N, C-alpha and C positions, 0 to 999 in steps of 0.2 A: 442521185446525189447531185450531178450537176446542174439539175434545174432549181434548187437551192440555192447554187452559189452563184448561178445567173441572175434569179433576183435580188438575193445581197447585194450583188456588183451595180443591179439597175437602180435601187436605192439608195447608191453611192453617188451614182452620176446623177441624180435628181437631185441628188444634194447640194454637187457642184453644181448644174444648171444653175439654182435658185441661188449662191454665189455669188456666180459671175453675175448673173442680174440684176440681181441689189449687194454688191459689193461694202464690203465692210472695210472701212477707212486704216488703211495699214498705219503700224505701230510708229508711233515716233525713232526716224532714224535715228542712231546715235553711232559713233565709230569707238565708244567706250562701252555700252550697254547692248551688246548683239543679244537675240536671243536664244537659248542655250535648250534641246533637247535631247535629251540624255535617252537611250533604249538599252537596257540590259539586259538578255538572256539567262536563264539558271541551265545550270548544268546542259553547256551547250558547247559542242567541241570545235576544235578549231579548222576541221575540215567540214563541214554542214554548208557552209555560201557554196555558190558556186565559183566564185572570186578565187573562194579557198579549198579550190579543187571537191565540191560537193556538189552541190545542186542538181542538176541532171542524175549524178552518180549515186544519190541519196535517194533518187526516186520523182523529185519536185524541183524544178528550174525557181532558180531564185532572182530573177529581172533586178525587181526592186530593191533589194539590198545590196543587189549587185552594182546599180547604178551608182552610191556610194562612192564606188570607188573608181568608177568612171571619172565622176564629178567631182573626187575630192583623191584622198590622201589614203592607203591600205599599208597596215604594219602588218611585219612577217614575225614580226621580235615583240609583242608586246606583252607581259606579264601579267601575272595577279598571282592571286594567295591559295594554295591546295584545299579549301574550303570554303563555301558559300558565305557564312556569317565573317570570318576572319579578311576573306575577298573585298564584301560590300565595307562594314568598317574601313580597310584602307582607302577604299575608293573614295567615301564622304569624308573623310580628315586628314588627308593625307600623310596619314602615319602605318605603320607596318601593323597589323594585327596584332602581333606580340607587344606592341609598346602598346596597343589601346588597353590590353586586359593587363599591363602591369599593374600590382598595388604595393602600398604602401609599406604593408607589413604582409610576409606569407608571399605564395607561389602566387603564380601568374590567374588569373578566372581561367576557367574552362571556356575552351574555344567558342561555345555556343550562346554565350554568355548575352555580349554584345557590346554596344559602348554605354560611357555613363555619362552623367547630362553635361560633367567637366569638359566633352567633346567639342569640339568646335567642327560644325558638320559644314560641307558645299550648300545646305539648302542655308545656314544661317549665317553664313559671310555674305550669300550674294543675296538672300535679306537685308542685309545691313545695308549694301550695295545697292535699296531698292529696287529689287527685284520681286515680283510675283513668284511665288513657289509652290511646286504640288508635286504629289509622290501617288503614283498609281498605280500597281502592284503590290508583292512582297517588298515588306520591311525589313524581317528578322535580323532584327539590333535592338531588341528591347521591348518586351510586353510584359511592363510593368508597372504600374502607374507610372507619371512624372518620366517616362521613357520610350514613348511613343512617338511617333512621327512631327507631331504637332511641338511637342517638346523640344525639338531638332532644330526649330527653322521651316519648316512645311508651314505651310497655309492652309492646302487642304491634302485629305489623305481619303481614297477609296479602296482595300484590296485584303491584304493579309498579316498577321502581324508574326507568322513562324511559316514554315517549311509543309510542300504541296504531300507530302507521304501521310501525312495527318488525314487526310481528304482519303485514303483508305480505310477509317476508323468507323467512322458510321455506317458505310456498306458490310463491315465486319459481321458475321456471325458468331464471334470469339470476342469481341471485345466485352468486356468488362468496368461496370462503371463503380465509381469509389477506389478503386486501388491506390491513387495517387493523387495530390490535389492537381497535377501536372497532366494527370492522363484523362484528359478532357477534349472534346470535340473543337474543333476551330471553327470562328467564325468567323466571317466578311466583317470588316468595320469600315467603319468613314466618321470623319470629324474634320472640322476646322480649327487653325490655330485661336488658344482660347478657350477651349471646349474638350470635356472628355470625352474619349473615343464613342461611341456606338457600335452595339453586336447589330448584325444582320442578320443573315442564312447561314445556317450552319454549309460549313467547307469540306462537301459530299463528292462523291464521283460528278452527281449532275452541276456541281456549280460549279467542281473544278475545270469539267470542260465547255462553261462559254465566261468563264472569269475574262479571258485576256481579249474579249471580244467587250465586255463592258469598261476594259483599262481602255482599249482604245480609245472606246466612244469618249469617253470621261476626259479622256488627254485633249481630245480634238475639242469637245464644248471649253475647255479652258484655256486651250489655246486660242481661239473664235473668241471668247470673251476677255483677255485681255489685249488683243489686239484692239479689240472696239477702241478700248479704254486707255490706250497708246502706251501701255508699262511696259517695260522689258519681263521676260517671264524666263523661268525655270520648270521645263514639263520633267521630269524624273518617271519614265516606265519600266521599272524591273516587273518585268514578264512571268509567269508562272511557271511558262512554256521552257524547255522544255525535262522537266523534272519530270522524275516518276510520282505518280502515274499517267502517264501520257495518252491523254483521252482530249481527242481535235472536239471543236465546235461541232455541233449537228450537223452545220451547212457543208461541214466539208471532211465529215466520217465517211470512210472507201470515193474520197472525192481522187484520187490520183490513183488508186487500184494495187499500189504500193503499200499499202501497211500504213499507221498511225502512225509512224515517226515522219512519214514523206508527207502527209495529209497535215500534220500541225509543221508541218518546214513550208509548205505552200501557203497555208494560212497566216502563219506569221508573214511571209512576203506580201502579202495581202495586205495586212494588218500596218507594215511600216509604209508601203506603196500610198495607204491611207494618207497615213500623218503627212507622206512630202505631198503630195496634191494638198491637200491640207495647207500648209507653210507655201506652199506656189497660185493656190488660189486667192491669199488672202495679201500678198504681193511681198513677203518676208523675206524670200529664198536669202537673198541677197545679206539678209541681217540676221540671218541666226544658222548655228550653228549644230550641224546635226550628228551626234554619234552613232554608232552600230557595233557591240560592244557585248564580252559575257562575263559571270561572275566564276567561270572555272572551265574546266574539258568536261568531257563526257562523266556521267556517272559512274559510279566505280564500282555496283555490284554486277555480278560477270551475268551476262545475258542481257542486260537493261537496254542494249542498242547506244548512237551515238558513236560518230565517224571525228579521231581527234587528227586524220589525213595522215602527213607523216611521223608522225609524233608517237614513241612510245607511251602505256603508262593510261594511266584515268584520274580523275577529282581522287584529292586523299592519297597522294602520292608526290615524290619529290622531285617524277618526271616529267619531260616536254608536254608531254598530251594532256598533263597536269594543268601546268603552268603558262603555256602558250594559249592564247584564244583568240578569234577574230578583235580586228581593229577597226574601225572604216571610222574616218572623219570628213565633213565638209561645211567649207564655210568659203562661196562662190565669190570670188576674186579678193578673199584673204588668204585660203588656201589653196595652192596651185591644184589642178586638176591632171588626175592619173598618177600620180606619184606613187611611186611604192619604195621602201628600205623594211630592212635586218638588223636596225639600230637596236638597241636595246629602251625599250620606254615602259615602266611600272606603273600600275593602275596610282598607287600614292602621289605620282604627278599630276594628275588629272584637277586636283585641288588648284597648288599653285599657280599651274598654265591657266587656269579659265578666271580663277582670282587676275592675273597678268591680262586679262582681255576684258576681263568684267567690271576694271577698278577696282576689286576689293582687296582685303584685307587680310593677308595672312599672319597668323599670331604667333607674338614670338615669344611667347613667356613661357612655352612648349619645344620638345623637339619635332621638328616635320623632316621627315623621311624624302616627300617630293619636292622634286624639283622642275624650274619653269622648262617648259619643252617647247614655248611660244613660237622662236625663233627657228627653231627646229622644224616644227611641221608648219610655219609660213615660209620655208624653202630659202628662209637670211640663212641658214647652216647645214649643209650637210650630214653635219653628226648630233646626235643624240646628248642631251646635256649630262645624260651619265651614262657610263661603262659599266654597272654593275649592279645585280642585287643580292640579298638575303635566301633562301630557301628555309619556311618553316614548315612542318607540319604537326596540328596539334599545337600544342606549347614546346617540341622539339625540333633546334636546330638540326637541319637535316645537311645545308652544304651551303654554297654559294656559289655566282656566277660571273665572270667578268669575261669582258667581250666573245669572245667565240667559247673561250673555257668554263667545262663545268666541274665541280667539286663536289665531290658526294662523302661525307663521313657516315651514312647509314644507309641503309636501302628496305626495299621494303617488296617480299613477294609476290610478285602481283596474283599469284592462284589462293593462294592463302590466307592473306593478307598479314603475315606475322611481320611486325617489326625485328630489325637484326640490326644492330652494330660493326659495321665492316672493320673486319682484323685489319686492313690496309685502306688508306682512303683512295679509291674512286675518280677517275678524272677523263673527260670524254672532249672534245673537237667536234663541236656541236657542229662542224661545218662539212668537218668528214667523216663524221661516226653519227646522222642524226637521229635515228635512234635509240642512241646508246646499248650498241648490243656490245661494244669491241672495248672494254673499261682498260686503259691504262696504253691501248695500243699506239696511241700516236702521241703517249705521256714519255718515252722512255727515251727518244731525243730528242724534249722539250720538259727537262725537267727547272726550267728556270721560270715559267708558270707556275713553280708554286709559290714564289714572294709575291706576288701580285693576289690572287688568289686569299690563300693565307691575310694580305692583309686588308681585303674588303671584310675577313671572318675578323681577325685582330678589333681592327677597327667599328664592326657593331658590335662586339660585345660588350667594348670598350663603352659604347654609347649606352649599355642598357644599365650598363652598370651606373653610371651616372642619373641614371632618369631616376627621379623619387614616385611613380606611378603616380595614377590617379589619387585624388584626396582620398574618396570613401566612395562605395557601391552607388551612392546616389546625390555625386557631386556632378 
């Protein structure tokens, strides 16, 4: 197995030599138009990378991912939504997932619906600002005509429309065709703006193991092409790992001797390293914002693996293990190196922040929940531009966070997964009780926190009541 990896790395090295021997002209330098590479992991917990307490502790060192912390900014209180699709909706639109699901009439759409064409995505905003845009990986924000990535601002796409759990189906001996229109095999898809996406191979276990390699290769090709064209680019890589089934690439299967999760962790670190090397070789290091993060915490299925570090819970819960994920950002010369902060930031903040750096326009005709964090990330301010977030699981409001305090109105039994409305609100001081083990213990002497916590709750509920929702499902 090590021999396969060695050969693969030799191929990467040869590619590097060729690039150095025949250098491609660097993309035009522009203070207003930095390139953006955004790597988004799938069900990847806070404690996986070495700089977050994982790495060798998880069976595989992550030196390339960790280098982003050494050369950039590491957040320890970066928050996302509790499930995959709402989290991606928030990231892409700058709006909480619940807001993107609001309808003019009737209840919110179910959480796996995705977004409607009414939403303005990061890709659309950046495209309007002169960027080439591409997504390589998992979309999961719409799988019907008119709602694929090319309909939402991306010039290119290669990846899967839905979730990787469907990769089990083609290899299942009890799968039954024709039981429901939606119970069909997922295919790898590709397409370009203005064209209908094409279906490729069935996304089964064999393809599942290889797709992140293909995502990386295609992203590198895109970056090289746009560097040659001297056009600023947005390369979005929503990797399919570490969502179940956890199938490492054949070159990495067994390479660590510590099981498939460690193999995938080593694989991912190498892939991130290849992206970083490409940026370096093209002379784009100082002109490229590189972000590494995740959509939510580890898998919620018992026994599925994954590590949330010091935090309680998993995805699909209101606990920190669901909501806090790694966030590393590097922009040499603009974002100071070796910075660490526990200030609150949320995924919705990426939209206005990247718009600020890219010269993009933030929509004014709708509520945007994100705030511009550019001053904070560039060390012009020690404080985040936000101090609170709201917490939804499915379409249910579970609570809020304000500074280091957390208020929960509902809870989830982590063994049975049963949802329950609490007889009395629960409060946690997350600095004193980071694992959320002692509800109320630190609240008794600090009941004053009721006022700011409930103010966050009331203000958000009022904003939802005023929000007209999206015009219709196809808008």
